[in-house]
C-alpha positions in Angstrom: 94.5 44.6 150.3 97.4 45.1 152.7 98.7 48.4 154.1 102.2 49.0 155.3 104.4 52.1 156.1 106.9 53.2 153.4 109.1 55.5 155.4 107.3 58.1 157.4 105.4 59.8 154.6 103.9 57.0 152.5 101.7 54.0 152.6 102.4 50.9 150.5 99.1 49.2 149.4 99.9 45.6 148.3 97.2 44.1 146.0 98.8 40.8 145.1 101.9 38.6 145.3 102.6 38.0 141.6 102.7 39.8 138.3 99.4 39.1 136.6 96.8 40.9 134.6 94.2 40.4 137.4 96.5 42.1 140.0 97.3 44.8 137.4 93.6 45.6 137.0 93.3 46.1 140.8 96.4 48.4 140.7 94.8 50.4 137.9 91.5 50.6 139.7 93.0 51.8 143.0 95.3 54.3 141.2 92.4 55.7 139.1 90.2 56.3 142.2 93.0 57.9 144.3 94.1 60.1 141.4 90.5 61.3 140.6 89.4 62.0 144.2 92.4 61.8 146.6 91.6 61.9 150.3 93.0 64.9 152.3 96.8 64.9 152.6 97.7 62.7 149.6 100.4 64.3 147.4 101.3 61.5 145.0 100.2 58.1 143.9 102.7 55.7 142.3 101.5 52.4 140.8 103.9 49.4 140.4 103.5 45.7 139.4 101.4 44.6 142.4 101.2 47.6 144.6 100.5 51.3 144.9 102.6 53.7 146.9 100.6 56.6 148.4 102.7 59.5 149.4 101.1 62.0 151.9 101.8 65.1 154.0 101.6 63.9 157.6 100.6 67.4 158.7 97.5 67.2 156.5 96.8 63.5 156.8 96.2 63.4 160.5 92.5 63.5 161.4 92.8 62.9 165.2 95.0 65.0 167.6 97.7 62.8 169.0 97.1 60.0 166.6 99.6 58.5 164.1 99.3 60.2 160.7 100.1 56.8 159.2 97.2 55.1 161.0 94.8 58.0 160.1 95.9 57.7 156.5 95.4 53.9 156.5 91.9 54.4 158.0 91.0 56.9 155.4 92.3 54.6 152.6 90.4 51.6 153.9 87.2 53.6 154.0 87.8 55.2 150.6 88.7 51.9 148.8 86.3 49.6 150.6 84.1 49.1 147.5 86.8 49.3 144.9 86.2 47.2 141.8 88.1 46.8 138.5 85.0 46.4 136.2 84.7 50.1 135.4 88.2 50.7 134.0 88.3 52.4 130.6 89.4 50.4 127.5 93.2 50.5 127.2 94.9 52.5 124.4 96.7 50.6 121.7 100.0 52.2 120.9 101.9 51.3 117.7 105.7 51.5 117.9 107.7 51.2 114.6 111.1 49.5 115.1 114.1 48.9 112.8 115.5 45.6 114.0 119.1 44.4 114.0 122.3 45.9 112.7 123.9 48.7 114.5 120.4 49.6 115.9 119.9 46.2 117.5 123.4 44.8 118.2 122.2 41.9 120.3 119.6 40.5 117.9 121.8 37.8 116.5 122.9 36.8 120.0 119.3 36.5 121.1 118.5 34.4 118.1 121.5 32.1 118.7 120.5 31.5 122.3 117.2 30.2 121.1 118.4 28.2 118.1 116.6 30.4 115.6 117.5 33.0 113.1 117.1 36.8 113.6 114.1 37.0 111.3 112.2 34.6 113.6 113.0 36.6 116.7 111.6 39.7 114.9 108.5 37.8 113.8 107.8 36.6 117.3 108.5 40.1 118.8 106.1 41.9 116.5 103.3 39.4 116.9 103.2 40.0 120.7 100.4 41.9 122.5 102.2 43.8 125.2 100.7 45.3 128.4 102.3 48.3 130.2 102.4 47.1 133.8 104.3 50.1 135.2 106.5 53.0 134.4 109.8 53.1 136.3 113.6 53.1 136.2 113.6 56.5 134.4 111.0 58.9 133.1 108.9 57.1 130.5 110.4 53.6 130.8 107.5 51.2 130.4 107.8 47.6 131.7 106.0 45.5 129.1 104.5 42.1 130.0 103.5 39.6 127.3 106.9 38.6 125.8 106.9 35.1 124.3 108.9 32.5 126.3 110.4 31.6 122.9 112.5 34.8 122.9 112.7 35.6 126.7 116.4 36.2 127.3 118.3 36.9 130.6 119.9 40.3 130.9 123.5 40.8 129.7 126.2 39.9 132.3 127.9 43.2 131.6 125.6 46.3 131.2 126.4 48.9 128.6 127.3 52.4 129.9 125.2 54.1 127.3 122.1 52.8 125.5 120.6 55.3 122.9 117.1 56.6 123.4 114.5 54.7 121.5 116.4 51.3 121.7 114.2 48.3 122.1 115.4 45.6 124.5 114.7 42.3 126.0 115.4 41.7 129.7 114.3 38.3 131.0 110.5 37.9 130.5 110.0 41.5 129.6 110.6 43.9 126.7 110.7 47.6 126.7 112.0 50.8 125.0 114.7 53.0 126.5 113.2 56.6 126.5 116.5 58.4 127.2 120.2 57.7 126.7 121.2 55.7 129.7 123.1 52.8 131.0 121.3 49.4 130.5 121.8 45.7 130.7 119.0 44.5 128.4 119.6 42.7 125.1 119.2 45.4 122.4 117.3 44.1 119.3 116.2 47.3 117.5 115.4 51.0 117.7 112.3 53.2 117.2 112.5 56.6 115.5 109.7 58.0 117.7 110.3 59.7 121.0 109.1 57.7 124.0 109.8 60.7 126.3 109.7 64.3 125.2 109.6 67.0 127.8 108.3 69.4 125.1 105.0 67.5 124.7 101.9 68.2 126.7 102.1 64.6 127.8 105.9 63.9 127.9 105.5 60.2 128.4 104.2 58.3 125.3 103.1 55.2 127.3 101.1 54.9 130.5 100.2 52.1 132.8 97.4 50.0 131.3 98.3 50.8 127.6 98.6 48.0 125.1 101.6 48.0 122.8 102.3 46.5 119.4 105.6 46.7 117.6 105.9 47.0 113.9 109.0 46.3 111.8 110.3 49.1 109.5 113.3 49.4 107.2 116.5 51.3 107.9 115.5 53.9 105.3 112.1 54.5 107.0 113.9 54.7 110.4 116.3 57.4 109.1 113.5 59.4 107.4 111.3 59.4 110.5 114.3 60.2 112.7 115.1 63.2 110.6 111.5 64.5 111.0 111.3 64.0 114.8 
């Protein structure tokens, strides 16, 4: 566990040097403890692939007059996290996401298939049989970076990003897959779209996915996509 300053109001806690499920469990454990019982002065906790950023108010974090708020915060974190373990984490949720693959909803599906010398149906089969882990939320509200994509369909990002990718679009970017929660620019390969809202500010929990969730994709027809889209 390594502590370093992130500007003058945050501490970066590094928990590993690679993207792995073991490191991810440590990230979740640290995040869970700091969120449940944050030491004085902490105002936000932001998990990433192999680290946790702890944002604090330096006027509340300082425990010793004349001492550095950063050093006081690090001391508090070291004491608070000294016995941290990842064996008490709750079981992850399994979130089912229906997807209509290909056509105008997945304009890059055929290109992805061609890059791997397979047909589009095989790409879909491999994609829906994956067991994906939400490593982190970033880029925009609700965008979940999913690990677990098969090497068989891992595909580099497009050389030219699109200026607008519709909300709900499922893409592949390198070794990861994910769903765009909002209309936005994007450079991933677009292979389908879901009719469900990944981010909805009107929900009690606006973000559908959270760090630690498991995700399974399920193929649906264009007719079902249109019906479900009309209801959402």
